N, C-alpha and C positions, 0 to 999 in steps of 0.2 A: 308825457308820452314816453314809453320805453324805447331807448335807442336800440337799433338792430345791431346785433353782434357782428363784427367784422368777419369775414371769411376765414382768415388765418386763425382767429381765436376759436371759431367753430371746429375747424380741423383739429386744433390742438386739444380741445376738449374730447373730441371723438377718439383721438389717439390714446389720451389718458384713460378713457372709458374702456377701450379695448384692452390696454395694457393691464388695467386693474382686473378685468375678467380673466386674462391670461394667468396673472399671479394667483388669483383665487382658485382658478382651476388646477394650477400646479400644486398649490398647498392641499386642496381637496384630494387630488390624485395621489399625493404623497401619503396622506392619511389613509386613504382606501387601500393603497398598496402595501401597507405595513403588514408583514407576515404574522400570522398567528403562531404560538408556540408549537401547535400541532403540525402546522406547515413547515416550520423549521425542522422539526423532527423527521418528517417525511422527506424533506430535501436532503438532509444529512444521510439518511438511510439510502436514498437514491444515489447520492454521490459516492458513498462508500461501496454500494453494490456495483456501480459502473467501475470503480477503481479495482475491486476485487476481480470482476469478469475480465478486464483488460490485463491485470497483473497475472492472473492465473493463466490466461491464454498465452501470454508472452513467455512466462517462465516455463510453461509445460511443453513448449515447442523444442525440437532438437536444438541444442546450443543455447537454449533460454537461460540456463545458468552458466554453462561451460564457456560460453563466449559473450558474457555480459558483465556488467558492473558487479553482479551478484555471484559471481563465480565462487564456488566453495573451495577454499585452499586447504592443503593438508595441515593438520595440527602439528605443533613442534615434535610431539612424541612420535608421530608417524614419520616425519621427515628424518628423524634420527635413525629410525628403522631402515628407511629406504636407502640412506646414505651408507649405512653399514653393510647392507645386503647387496650392494651394486656388484660386488666381486663374486657373489654366490651364484652358481649356475641356476638358471630359472627365474632369477630375481633382478636381472640387470636393468630391465625397463619397469620396475616396480612402481616408482614414483609416478610416471606418466599414465600407466594403466590405472592405478588407484585414483588418481586425480580425475580421470575421464569417467571411471565407473561411479564414483561418488556423485558427480554432477548429473550423470545420466540417471541415477537413482532418484535424485531430487526432482528432476525433470519429469520423470515417469510418476512419481507420487504427487506432484503438483496438480496433475489432472484430476485427482480426487479432492483437492482442497476446496474447490469452489462451493459446494453444498455445506461444508463445515463453516466456512467464513460467513456465508450468506445467512445461515441459521443464527450465528452469533450476532450479526448486524440487527437482526429482528429484536434482540434483547435490549437494544439502545433505548433508554427511557427519555421521554420528552423533557423531564426535569433537568437533564444534563445538556439538552440541545442548545439552549441559548449561550451558555458558556463556551461550548465547543464552537459554535458559529463564530464567536468573537475571538477565538483563541488563535494560536499559532497556525502556520501553514499545514501542520501535521497533527493539529489537536485531535481530530476525529480518529485518526489512525492510532495515535498514542492511547486514547481512550479504549479502543477496540483491543489493542495489545494488552494494556493493563488489566482489562476485565476478562479477557478470554484465552490469554496466552497458555496457561496451565491446561485448560480444558482442550485447547486445540493441539497442544503437545501430546496429550493422552490419546486423542483420536488420530493424530497425524503419524505418530511414531510407528504404529504397526504397518502403516502404508509404506513408510520409508524402509522398514525392515524387509517387508515383502519385495519392494522394488530392488533393494540391495542384494537380496537373495537371488532374485530373478536374473540379474545381470552378472552375478558371480563376484560382486565386490566383497561381500562378507566372507566368502570362502577364500578369496585371494588374500585378504587381510589376515584371516585367521592362520593360514599357512605361513605367511610372512612373519607374524608376531611369534608364532611358535618356533620358527627357525631362528629368530633373533634371541628369543628367550633361552634358546639352548646354547648360545655362545657364553663361555665362562666369564664370570665376573661382571656381566652387564646388569643394569637395573631393569627388572622385568617390566614390560609394557602391557597394557590392557589390550586384549584382542577384540574389543567391541567398538565398532564405528557408529553404531545406531544412534546413540545419544547425540554425538557430535554433529552428525550429518542432519539429524532432525532439527536441532537448534539452529543451524546455519541455513537450512532450507526455509524455516519460518522466518528467520531474519530477512531473507531475501524477499519473501512474499510480503511482509510488512513494509519493507523498503519500497518495493514496487507500488503498493497501495498508497504509501505516502507521496510518491511521485505524482500519481494521478490526483490525489487530494490537492496538492499544491497547484497543479495545472488548472483544476476547476476554480480554485480561489483566485488565481492570478489572470487567467485567460478567460475573458467573457465569452469568446467563441466556443468554449468547450461546454458552456451551459446549454444543453441542447433542448431542454423543456422549459415551459413557462414558469413551472414551480421553482426550478433551479435558478432561473434568471431573477425571480421575485425575491427569494430568499437570500441569495448571495449579493444582491443589490444592497441589502441591508448591511452586509459585512463591508462592501466597498464604501458606503457612506460613513461608516464607523471609523474607517482607516484614513479618511481625508483630514 
């Protein structure tokens, strides 16, 4: 006759049984939740789009550049001019005026940057998605910068020019540069600010997007959709 199992042994077997089920479910869930390459691509585009939207919104506000970590400073050649012209009537406050106007121009132009960046994000291929996901905190931003910077410059530069013209920055600098170049024996300076401000404005935009990318990679609370949670959980697991 088979002996009856004691109650403790029965309970232990039951616990082991439930534990085994839990482990199996966890393993199965892990397999089922593995994101596809298409989902990785979509998630990265979503993360970049969110970063662009926030970055553009922040930098296009008044003082978005001027009173932020991305403030555009005067280049050395321009500072040389402002120092020399401090004693010339009409140019005593040139440095402060130029500094503010350059940043205001960038803020104004940034309003137009969103569609340009978002269109560039659409070109992100799924072939690069997995490497980017497992890359550095700014891997997606770096990819976007490398593949679109020249195209963005060509589209963004006219907007910077229009903004600098609108607020009088170009006119002010042209007058200052001409006045400086008229001084005997000085090395002539270029009276064009457009290229410099365009590059610095783009640097600021990419910097802000990189901030947002790092946030979504490091802060689980910033993953506001199920797709972002699923895909970036794979990144989290890889970093453990």
